[in-house]
C-alpha positions as CSV (number, residue, x, y, z in Angstrom):
1,M,385.6,215.2,291.3
2,Y,382.6,213.6,289.6
3,W,382.1,210.0,288.6
4,N,380.4,208.5,285.5
5,D,376.9,209.4,286.5
6,G,377.6,213.0,287.5
7,L,377.7,211.9,291.2
8,S,380.3,213.2,293.7
9,G,382.7,210.6,295.2
10,A,380.6,210.4,298.4
11,E,377.3,210.0,296.5
12,Y,378.9,207.3,294.3
13,L,380.1,205.4,297.3
14,L,376.8,205.6,299.1
15,Q,375.0,204.4,296.0
16,A,377.5,201.5,295.5
17,W,377.1,200.6,299.2
18,G,373.4,200.6,299.0
19,E,373.4,198.4,295.9
20,R,375.8,195.9,297.6
21,F,373.6,196.0,300.8
22,M,370.5,195.3,298.8
23,F,372.0,192.5,296.8
24,G,373.3,191.0,300.1
25,F,369.9,191.3,301.6
26,I,368.3,189.6,298.6
27,R,370.9,186.8,298.7
28,Q,370.1,186.2,302.4
29,Q,366.4,186.0,301.7
30,E,367.1,183.5,298.9
31,K,369.1,181.4,301.3
32,K,366.2,181.5,303.8
33,V,363.8,180.3,301.1
34,A,366.2,177.5,300.1
35,L,366.6,176.5,303.7
36,R,362.8,176.2,304.2
37,L,362.4,174.3,301.0
38,L,365.2,171.9,301.9
39,A,363.7,171.3,305.3
40,W,360.3,170.7,303.8
41,Q,361.8,168.3,301.2
42,Y,363.6,166.3,304.0
43,Q,360.4,166.1,306.1
44,R,358.3,165.1,303.0
45,Q,360.7,162.2,302.3
46,S,360.9,161.2,306.0
47,I,364.6,161.8,305.9
48,P,366.1,163.1,309.2
49,L,367.2,166.7,309.0
50,P,370.9,167.3,309.0
51,G,372.4,169.8,311.5
52,I,371.6,173.4,310.9
53,A,375.1,174.2,309.8
54,E,374.9,171.5,307.1
55,L,371.5,172.6,306.1
56,E,372.7,176.2,305.8
57,Q,375.7,175.1,303.6
58,Q,373.3,173.1,301.3
59,A,371.1,176.2,301.0
60,A,374.1,178.4,300.2
61,R,375.2,176.0,297.5
62,L,371.7,175.8,296.1
63,V,371.5,179.6,295.9
64,D,375.0,179.9,294.3
65,D,374.0,177.2,291.8
66,A,370.7,178.9,291.1
67,H,372.5,182.2,290.3
68,R,375.0,180.4,288.0
69,I,372.1,178.7,286.2
70,A,370.1,181.9,286.0
71,R,373.0,183.7,284.4
72,E,373.3,180.9,281.8
73,R,369.6,180.5,281.1
74,G,368.2,183.9,282.0
75,Q,365.6,182.4,284.4
76,N,364.2,183.4,287.8
77,V,366.5,182.4,290.7
78,I,363.7,181.3,293.0
79,A,362.2,179.0,290.3
80,I,365.6,177.5,289.8
81,I,366.0,177.0,293.6
82,K,362.7,175.2,293.7
83,E,363.8,173.0,290.8
84,L,367.1,172.1,292.4
85,V,365.4,171.2,295.7
86,G,363.0,169.0,293.9
87,E,365.9,167.1,292.4
88,I,367.2,166.1,295.8
89,R,364.8,163.1,295.9
90,K,366.3,161.8,292.6
């Protein structure tokens, strides 16, 4: 049996898995960037860093918010993450 793109079932599943893996990898890299930017912003403002678990939760929220905003505005996710981190001081 062939799927939409003329791929066999196994080829289709491998392609779908690869895309999901790649998007998961990219999301993890975005979280790492957000984590570093958050840590930098806290240090820059002389605010004590929260625990790593809290910092990771903040980074995950930032990335999720950035993706939502990017869908609405059509902008670059990393640029939005930088913008959101910059708003922390406000």
